[in-house]
ROTOR-909073 format. One record per residue (C-alpha): residue number from 1; x, y, z. Coordinates in steps of 0.2 Angstrom, whole numbers. Layout:
N
(node NUM,(X,Y,Z)),
...
***
This chain:
165
(node 1,(56,100,46)),
(node 2,(69,91,35)),
(node 3,(59,94,19)),
(node 4,(57,113,23)),
(node 5,(76,113,27)),
(node 6,(80,106,10)),
(node 7,(69,118,1)),
(node 8,(71,134,11)),
(node 9,(85,131,23)),
(node 10,(99,127,11)),
(node 11,(97,142,0)),
(node 12,(94,154,15)),
(node 13,(108,148,26)),
(node 14,(120,148,11)),
(node 15,(115,166,6)),
(node 16,(117,171,25)),
(node 17,(134,162,25)),
(node 18,(140,174,12)),
(node 19,(139,163,-3)),
(node 20,(132,170,-20)),
(node 21,(115,164,-24)),
(node 22,(121,155,-40)),
(node 23,(133,145,-29)),
(node 24,(121,139,-15)),
(node 25,(116,121,-15)),
(node 26,(98,119,-20)),
(node 27,(86,104,-19)),
(node 28,(86,94,-35)),
(node 29,(103,101,-41)),
(node 30,(114,98,-26)),
(node 31,(114,80,-19)),
(node 32,(116,86,-1)),
(node 33,(100,96,-1)),
(node 34,(91,81,-10)),
(node 35,(97,69,3)),
(node 36,(90,80,17)),
(node 37,(74,81,7)),
(node 38,(74,62,6)),
(node 39,(76,59,24)),
(node 40,(61,70,27)),
(node 41,(51,60,15)),
(node 42,(57,44,23)),
(node 43,(50,50,40)),
(node 44,(33,51,32)),
(node 45,(33,33,26)),
(node 46,(21,21,34)),
(node 47,(30,10,47)),
(node 48,(39,-1,44)),
(node 49,(50,8,32)),
(node 50,(62,-3,22)),
(node 51,(79,-1,31)),
(node 52,(88,-4,14)),
(node 53,(82,13,9)),
(node 54,(93,21,22)),
(node 55,(109,14,15)),
(node 56,(114,26,1)),
(node 57,(108,42,8)),
(node 58,(116,39,25)),
(node 59,(132,34,16)),
(node 60,(132,50,6)),
(node 61,(128,61,22)),
(node 62,(142,52,32)),
(node 63,(155,54,19)),
(node 64,(150,71,10)),
(node 65,(146,81,25)),
(node 66,(163,81,35)),
(node 67,(173,86,19)),
(node 68,(160,99,14)),
(node 69,(160,106,32)),
(node 70,(179,107,32)),
(node 71,(178,118,17)),
(node 72,(166,130,25)),
(node 73,(149,123,19)),
(node 74,(140,126,35)),
(node 75,(123,121,28)),
(node 76,(128,102,28)),
(node 77,(127,102,47)),
(node 78,(108,101,44)),
(node 79,(110,86,31)),
(node 80,(121,77,44)),
(node 81,(108,80,58)),
(node 82,(94,74,47)),
(node 83,(103,58,42)),
(node 84,(107,54,60)),
(node 85,(90,58,67)),
(node 86,(80,50,53)),
(node 87,(91,34,54)),
(node 88,(90,33,73)),
(node 89,(71,37,73)),
(node 90,(66,24,60)),
(node 91,(77,10,68)),
(node 92,(69,14,85)),
(node 93,(51,16,78)),
(node 94,(51,0,68)),
(node 95,(62,-11,79)),
(node 96,(47,-23,83)),
(node 97,(38,-21,66)),
(node 98,(49,-30,54)),
(node 99,(61,-46,54)),
(node 100,(77,-43,63)),
(node 101,(87,-51,49)),
(node 102,(83,-36,37)),
(node 103,(91,-24,50)),
(node 104,(106,-35,52)),
(node 105,(108,-37,33)),
(node 106,(106,-18,30)),
(node 107,(119,-15,44)),
(node 108,(132,-28,36)),
(node 109,(129,-21,19)),
(node 110,(132,-3,25)),
(node 111,(148,-9,34)),
(node 112,(154,-17,18)),
(node 113,(150,-1,8)),
(node 114,(161,9,21)),
(node 115,(175,-3,20)),
(node 116,(176,-3,1)),
(node 117,(171,15,-2)),
(node 118,(186,17,-14)),
(node 119,(182,2,-25)),
(node 120,(168,7,-37)),
(node 121,(166,-11,-44)),
(node 122,(162,-18,-27)),
(node 123,(149,-4,-23)),
(node 124,(141,-7,-40)),
(node 125,(141,-25,-37)),
(node 126,(132,-22,-20)),
(node 127,(120,-11,-28)),
(node 128,(116,-25,-41)),
(node 129,(114,-38,-27)),
(node 130,(102,-26,-18)),
(node 131,(92,-23,-34)),
(node 132,(91,-42,-37)),
(node 133,(85,-45,-19)),
(node 134,(71,-32,-20)),
(node 135,(66,-39,-37)),
(node 136,(65,-57,-31)),
(node 137,(55,-51,-15)),
(node 138,(43,-41,-26)),
(node 139,(40,-55,-38)),
(node 140,(38,-69,-25)),
(node 141,(25,-58,-16)),
(node 142,(33,-59,2)),
(node 143,(20,-47,9)),
(node 144,(11,-49,25)),
(node 145,(-7,-43,28)),
(node 146,(-7,-27,37)),
(node 147,(-21,-31,50)),
(node 148,(-23,-49,48)),
(node 149,(-28,-58,64)),
(node 150,(-27,-76,69)),
(node 151,(-39,-88,60)),
(node 152,(-52,-94,72)),
(node 153,(-52,-113,75)),
(node 154,(-66,-123,68)),
(node 155,(-77,-132,81)),
(node 156,(-78,-151,80)),
(node 157,(-95,-158,78)),
(node 158,(-103,-143,69)),
(node 159,(-106,-144,51)),
(node 160,(-107,-128,40)),
(node 161,(-124,-128,31)),
(node 162,(-125,-117,16)),
(node 163,(-142,-109,11)),
(node 164,(-149,-115,-5)),
(node 165,(-161,-106,-17)),
***
């Protein structure tokens, strides 16, 4: 639904709202339509979805939508709704699937981004830290097997005999 809204709804609502077609926010050109599309893609991700992927688009939606809506861009109500619904749904859906420290860390980083939103150097520094953490996690291979069950205990007294040819 959010993908369709980003591709079709943004231009349609913009034109119906009285804006010229050349001024309507479009997917790939307008960051707001692209963020709404991203939230639709994130809902398609296999659980658990990485919570850190929510940070930047959610920050954009929370800061850009109110100022755009105040200037008469009604179409951004959909982006704000997509942001809030997707974030709530993913956190609720994945609440038991991943470690709690990732959710807490993502929340703290998001709070820092809000607090220092006027300081570009701090935001760039946080982005570099997030990139470094993702790189370390990818290089060290912290992955869990998706369907791994418990290893059966070995039975004492029984020896494993292998067949010889």
